[in-house]
C-alpha positions in Angstrom: 96.9 152.4 124.7 96.1 150.7 121.2 99.5 149.9 120.9 99.7 147.8 124.3 96.4 146.0 122.9 97.9 144.9 119.8 101.1 143.5 121.4 98.8 141.6 124.2 96.9 140.4 121.1 100.0 139.1 119.6 101.6 137.2 122.8 98.0 135.6 122.8 97.9 134.7 119.5 101.5 133.4 119.7 100.7 131.4 123.0 98.1 129.8 120.8 100.2 128.3 118.1 102.6 127.4 120.6 100.1 125.2 122.9 98.5 123.5 119.4 102.5 122.5 118.6 102.8 120.4 122.0 99.7 118.3 121.2 100.6 115.2 119.7 98.9 114.6 116.7 97.4 110.4 116.5 97.9 108.2 113.9 94.8 106.2 113.9 93.6 105.2 109.8 96.9 103.3 109.1 97.7 99.3 109.0 100.9 100.4 111.4 99.4 103.0 113.6 100.2 101.1 116.5 103.7 101.2 115.8 103.9 105.1 114.6 102.1 106.1 117.7 104.9 104.3 120.0 107.1 105.9 117.9 105.9 109.4 118.9 106.2 108.6 122.6 109.6 107.5 122.3 111.3 107.9 126.0 108.2 108.7 127.7 105.9 106.8 130.3 103.2 105.0 129.1 100.9 101.9 130.0 100.4 99.2 127.4 97.1 96.6 127.8 97.5 93.7 126.1 94.9 91.4 124.5 95.2 89.1 127.9 93.9 91.9 130.1 97.6 92.8 131.1 98.8 95.9 132.2 102.1 97.1 131.9 103.4 100.4 132.9 106.9 101.8 131.5 109.1 103.5 129.4 109.4 103.2 126.1 113.0 102.7 125.3 112.8 101.1 121.5 110.1 100.4 119.1 110.6 98.1 116.3 108.5 96.9 113.6 107.2 93.8 115.9 108.1 94.5 119.4 108.4 97.1 121.7 110.9 97.6 124.2 109.4 98.8 127.9 112.1 100.0 131.0 111.8 100.9 133.8 108.3 99.0 134.7 106.6 100.0 137.2 106.4 97.6 140.6 109.3 95.6 138.9 112.2 96.5 140.0 115.3 96.7 137.7 113.1 95.0 135.1 112.6 95.8 131.5 110.1 94.3 128.9 109.8 93.4 125.2 105.9 93.2 123.8 104.2 92.4 120.9 103.1 95.2 119.5 100.3 93.1 117.6 98.9 92.3 121.1 98.7 95.7 122.2 95.0 96.6 122.3 95.2 100.1 124.3 97.8 102.5 124.5 97.6 105.1 127.6 99.6 108.2 128.1 99.9 111.9 129.6 99.4 114.4 126.7 100.5 117.8 128.5 
């Protein structure tokens, strides 16, 4: 019985470690934090809100030093877009 309790405890601890690895660690205190966070989300679906208040939802295709390339933009069939990173005020994404 004690053997099964130890195995169960090891299983739970392993699950906790793997669950923690899935969380994205955000960069917040660097001058290029937005660019670093966008790079971490490469290939993921995001919503970016610009200085103007405009919202764009799409998949990150590429992140440059000054621009973000979005593809599969929602409600814009066959559209892609290039966004100036310095004009992004908010970045929304799902973190499973």
